[in-house]
C-alpha positions, 0 to 999 in steps of 0.5 A: 854038354853030356857029362864025361864018365871020367876026366883026369883033372876036375876043377870046381869053380869057374871064377878067377882061381878055377879058370886060371888054374885050368888054363895054366894047367893046360899049358903045363900039360902040353909043354911037358908032353903030359896031355892037353886041355881036353884032360881038364873039366871045369864045373860050376854050380851056376856059371862063369863069373857068377860068384865072388869073381863077378862082383869083385871090385877088381883092385890089383895091388902088391901092398902087403905087410907080409913078405910072402904076400908081396912076393906072391902078388908080384907074380900075380901082377905079371900074369895080369900084364901078360893078357892085359887087354883080354883080361880088361886090366887097367895098369894105373897103379895103386896108392897106400895113404896112411897115418903115423901109426902105420908109417913105419910098417908101410916103409917096410913094405916099400923097402921090401918092394925095392928088394924084389924089384917092384917099382914104387915111390915112398913119401914121408911127412905130412907136408910132403904127402900133401904136396905129392897128392895135390900135384896129382889131385888138386882138391886133395884134402885128407887129414892125418896122413904122414906117408904115401906108398905109390905103387907104379904097377897094379891097378884094377880089372873089370870083373866079369870081363876078366873072368870071361877072358880067362874062360876064353884062354882056357877054352882056347887050350881045349878045356871044357867048362860046364855051367849049372852043375852043382857038386853034391859030394865025393866018392872015396877010393878007400872009405872016408880017408882015401883019395877021391875017386869021383865027384858026385854032381846033381847030374851024375858021377864023374870019375877023376884022378885029381880035383882042384877046388877054387870056389871062393866063399863056398869053400866051407861047403866043399871042405865039409863034404870032404870031412876035413876038420872044422877046427884047427890047433894053432901054435901062437907066436909065444909057442903056446898051442891054441886048440879048437880054433874055428877053421872058417869065419865070415866077414861082410865086405862093404863096397858100393858105387857113387853114381857120378861120371867116372871122368870126375876123378881125372887127375890134374893132367887129365889122366886116370888116377891110381887106385886110392886106398886111404887109412887115417885116424883123423876124425871122420865127420858126416858130409850130410850133417857134420856129425861125428861118424868115428874118431877111430882108425878108419879106411876106404879105397876107391877108383873111377870105373866105367864098368861100374859106372861111377866111383867104385870102392869100399871100406872096412868089412865087419865080422858076421857073428852068426851060425856059419852053416847058415851063411854057407848055404849060399853067400850070394843067394836068396837063402843067405842072410841080408848083411852084404852091405850095412845100412850105414855104409853109404853114409860113412863111405861117401863122407870119407870120399868127401874127406879125401877130395872136395869134388865128392862133397854133397854127392851122397844122393848119387850113391848106387846100391848094387851087387858088390862086395858080398860075404867073404869066407876067411881062414883062422889067420885071414890069409890063404891056404893053398894045399893038397888034402885027401891025397888028390884034392888041391884046395885054393882057399883064398880067404878073400884075397882071391880076385887079384891073385890070378897068378895062383892058378899058374903056380898051382898048375905047376904043382899039379905036374910035380913042380913044388912052388916056393911062393906057395910054401908059406900058405900050407895048412901045416903052418897053423900047427907049426906056428909059421904065422904071417906078421900082422899089420896095424891096418884096419883091414883084416887081410892086410 
């Protein structure tokens, strides 16, 4: 495809955020008589679903301790439901299974899900939780559990199929998608502080009126090209100002697949179970030799997945302590340091599966090492930033909450045509200086 000399809207990134925004923006332009999909161009340095969206585990959930995240995710689930078949979405539900140190906070999540009409069931007490789980999965054996939050909505989607489904929706509205086109810089209208007049690519210059950035873990590359600040000042909860906080950090996402028949995980009634997330402070012992793996709070998530061909899931990520510029060369490419999945992940995760359900005992030999997880690029507080910069550049920085947040594209599209979103308001960049920070939970996961 020959590159246009100019376009009204240029979207960088052909993953969940870029394609969802392009599709919904085309709908908004048409509905308001402002244009149509032909005004939108999506470019990607590799191709559709080639990055983080293409290897995401695909979990879709509402389970967040932060009220703003819960409301936003409720909206995102409705978008998944609108095109469930095309997006390969499986609405099996989601379970947050937790120890006593998290019970009170999870109870708060349940009460606020009720307040926004998000259907869920909450079970408290060790015996009641054990009965509830064994009624669904007779071999349930996890210890240290005193609460179960069972979200009846949510579930998971098959990663590449869903992203290609989004591409189909976008192209049906006339959106153009160009693969293999790398962005190398920006041309400003009035020097380095002005609006972007054109996006510079390896194959030439494309003039544009608006730029939308939805590049997942590559956001720091674009951020640096735009000469945005490398550090931020954050007003803490105590009112003190903390200067020089690094804007971007990296975490290695720990995920993998146990190569058994996905049907192994069917429920007592023969159905497919919800996505299961277990956090517990019960000691975790090796399913290989019985040695202690950890006696600290730990967590895993898992689901049967025919796309991955087994039981797919993950565990707590770990922060990558290295030069962020080195990591950002390409978080998924050959230049990237090799710490996508730690060497001890398979041992820990497979032992944790066996801790939770007896059917997984002795199965570690079937673990498959394949592309999943990757390097996540996180903001200072580990929550997304959705905001406009440089006058006409809208940045979707998902802080690794991305794949499930398909509805962000709908809300961003509305903002691009002048409708400010209440749901996106808590995620503005200004929250750092203003001290409008999201509450922090006791979960071992940085994004919860």
